[in-house]
C-alpha positions in Angstrom: 43.7 21.2 -110.8 46.3 18.5 -110.2 45.8 14.9 -109.9 48.9 13.4 -109.2 48.9 10.8 -106.8 51.8 8.9 -105.1 52.2 4.6 -105.5 51.8 4.8 -101.9 48.3 6.5 -102.3 47.3 4.6 -104.8 48.6 1.7 -102.5 46.5 2.5 -99.6 43.4 3.5 -101.5 43.8 -0.6 -103.3 44.0 -2.0 -99.8 40.7 -0.2 -98.2 39.2 -1.8 -101.1 40.6 -5.5 -100.9 40.0 -5.0 -97.3 36.1 -3.7 -97.5 35.4 -6.6 -100.2 36.8 -9.2 -98.1 33.7 -8.7 -96.0 30.8 -8.9 -98.8 29.8 -10.0 -102.2 29.8 -6.5 -103.4 32.4 -5.6 -106.0 33.9 -1.9 -105.5 35.1 -0.1 -108.3 37.2 3.8 -107.4 37.4 6.1 -110.3 38.8 9.8 -110.4 38.5 12.3 -113.0 40.4 15.7 -113.0 37.5 17.2 -115.1 34.1 16.0 -116.9 34.4 18.3 -119.7 36.3 21.3 -121.0 33.6 23.1 -121.3 33.4 24.2 -124.7 29.8 24.9 -124.8 29.4 27.1 -122.5 31.4 30.3 -124.3 29.0 29.1 -127.5 26.0 29.5 -124.8 26.9 32.6 -123.0 28.1 34.6 -126.9 24.9 33.9 -128.5 23.0 35.2 -125.4 24.8 38.2 -124.8 24.3 39.1 -128.4 20.8 38.8 -128.6 20.7 40.6 -125.2 22.6 43.9 -125.2 22.1 45.2 -128.8 18.4 45.0 -127.8 18.9 45.9 -124.7 21.0 49.3 -125.8 18.4 50.3 -128.4 16.0 49.7 -125.6 18.0 53.1 -123.5 17.7 55.4 -126.2 19.9 53.9 -129.1 17.2 54.7 -132.2 18.2 53.1 -135.5 18.7 57.2 -137.1 21.5 56.9 -134.4 23.5 54.4 -135.7 22.8 55.2 -139.1 24.6 58.6 -138.7 27.1 57.2 -135.8 28.3 54.8 -138.6 27.0 55.8 -141.7 27.8 59.8 -141.6 24.9 60.4 -143.5 20.8 61.6 -143.4 18.2 61.1 -144.7 16.4 63.8 -147.0 13.4 62.3 -148.4 11.0 59.6 -148.3 13.1 57.5 -150.7 16.1 57.2 -148.1 13.6 55.5 -145.9 14.1 52.3 -146.8 18.0 52.8 -147.1 17.7 54.1 -143.5 16.4 51.0 -142.3 18.1 48.9 -144.3 21.1 50.2 -142.6 20.0 50.2 -138.9 19.5 46.7 -139.6 23.1 46.1 -140.6 24.8 47.9 -138.1 22.6 46.3 -135.7 23.5 42.8 -137.1 27.3 44.2 -136.8 26.4 45.2 -133.5 25.5 41.3 -132.4 28.5 39.8 -134.7 30.7 42.3 -132.4 29.0 41.2 -129.1 29.3 37.1 -130.3 32.8 37.0 -131.1 34.2 39.3 -128.4 32.2 37.1 -125.8 32.8 33.8 -126.8 36.5 34.9 -126.8 36.5 36.1 -123.3 34.6 33.0 -122.1 36.6 30.9 -124.0 39.3 31.1 -121.6 38.8 28.1 -119.4 38.7 29.3 -115.4 35.9 31.8 -116.7 34.2 28.9 -118.9 34.0 26.7 -115.6 33.3 29.7 -113.6 30.0 30.6 -115.6 28.9 27.0 -116.6 25.4 26.4 -114.1 26.0 24.4 -111.2 23.3 22.2 -112.7 24.9 21.9 -116.1 28.2 20.5 -113.9 26.1 17.9 -111.8 25.1 16.4 -114.8 28.4 15.7 -116.5 29.6 14.3 -113.5 26.7 11.7 -113.3 26.9 11.4 -117.4 30.8 10.9 -116.9 30.2 8.4 -113.9 27.9 6.6 -115.8 30.1 5.7 -118.4 32.6 4.7 -116.2 30.1 1.9 -114.8 29.1 0.9 -117.7 32.6 0.8 -119.7 34.6 -1.2 -117.3 31.4 -3.6 -116.7 30.3 -3.0 -113.7 27.1 -3.7 -114.5 28.2 -7.6 -115.7 29.5 -8.9 -112.3 28.1 -12.0 -111.3 25.6 -11.2 -108.6 25.0 -7.4 -109.7 26.3 -6.4 -107.0 29.2 -3.4 -108.9 29.4 -0.4 -107.0 31.3 2.7 -109.0 32.6 6.0 -106.6 33.2 8.4 -109.5 35.4 11.7 -108.6 35.5 14.6 -110.3 38.5 17.8 -108.9 37.5 20.1 -110.9 33.8 20.2 -110.0 34.7 19.1 -106.2 31.5 16.5 -107.1 30.7 12.6 -106.6 29.0 9.8 -107.7 28.2 6.4 -106.3 26.9 4.1 -108.8 25.6 1.0 -107.7 24.4 -1.8 -109.7 20.6 -3.4 -108.9 21.8 -5.9 -107.1 22.8 -3.5 -104.4 19.4 -1.1 -105.1 17.4 -4.2 -104.3 19.2 -4.9 -101.1 20.4 -1.5 -99.7 18.6 2.0 -99.7 19.7 5.1 -102.1 19.9 7.5 -99.0 23.1 5.3 -97.2 25.5 6.2 -100.1 24.6 10.1 -99.5 27.6 9.5 -96.5 29.9 7.8 -99.2 29.0 10.8 -101.6 29.7 12.9 -98.5 33.4 11.5 -97.2 34.0 11.4 -101.2 33.8 15.4 -101.7 35.5 16.1 -98.0 38.5 14.3 -99.3 38.5 16.4 -102.6 37.8 19.9 -100.8 40.6 19.4 -98.4 43.3 17.9 -101.3 43.6 14.4 -99.6 41.6 12.5 -102.1 43.6 9.6 -101.0 41.6 9.9 -97.4 38.7 10.8 -99.1 38.2 7.7 -101.1 40.2 5.1 -97.8 36.6 6.5 -95.9 34.3 6.3 -98.8 35.4 2.4 -99.3 35.4 2.0 -95.3 32.3 3.0 -95.2 30.6 1.4 -98.4 32.5 -1.6 -97.6 29.8 -1.5 -94.7 27.0 -0.3 -96.4 27.5 -3.7 -98.4 28.8 -5.9 -95.3 25.3 -5.5 -94.2 23.2 -6.0 -97.1 25.0 -8.0 -99.2 27.0 -10.6 -97.5 29.9 -12.5 -98.9 29.2 -16.2 -100.8 30.9 -18.9 -100.3 32.7 -18.1 -103.6 33.6 -14.7 -103.7 36.0 -14.0 -106.7 37.4 -10.7 -106.9 35.9 -9.4 -110.4 37.2 -6.0 -110.5 40.5 -4.6 -110.3 40.8 -2.7 -106.9 43.3 0.2 -107.6 42.2 3.4 -108.3 41.5 4.4 -112.0 42.9 8.1 -112.7 41.7 9.1 -116.2 42.9 11.9 -118.4 41.8 15.3 -118.3 39.3 16.5 -121.4 40.5 16.5 -124.7 43.7 13.5 -123.4 43.7 10.6 -124.9 
């Protein structure tokens, strides 16, 4: 999903942050990611699962080792001494089937759209949260003077958002109030109106912060107001 935004859209978001922070000691920081993962672990997980399940299911449905050895080996057991060879061939064919299923499944699921679709929603949510926490820490939101940093993080591909507030905010504003901010961000992503979503979310964040974290006489701007757009997974 494209993350191109015009300079005017960036300016709108920055102006919204500046206006929101004028009435609070809180610091709002906005980050947008095209996606939080390339989901390279998904093909391996599906390939391993299918390799374990499909050959076993085929045997349960009537495919016996003797049938496999006849089909692939082209020979029959003539005496008891050949039993070990029969078992060995059946196991070898079974392992070969597993390998074939693994490779074919991995090749199919490695297609980005397929990998994304087959990744469970819970895993996507965990990856978005992890990415948001990385941004919170790497940009120093935990190191503001009053411990009042608030991160608004949104991921386009996943249509998910996170609001992470420092301990100074958690001690004042209840966690529930930030659900409204998350909903505004997600609404903007789904409507492909990213700037609108961030503007609305920033405005609501400012209202919450003004209520719970009023401005101080000395109220420096400790973090940049402009939206940060991250590169896609695997890009520098």
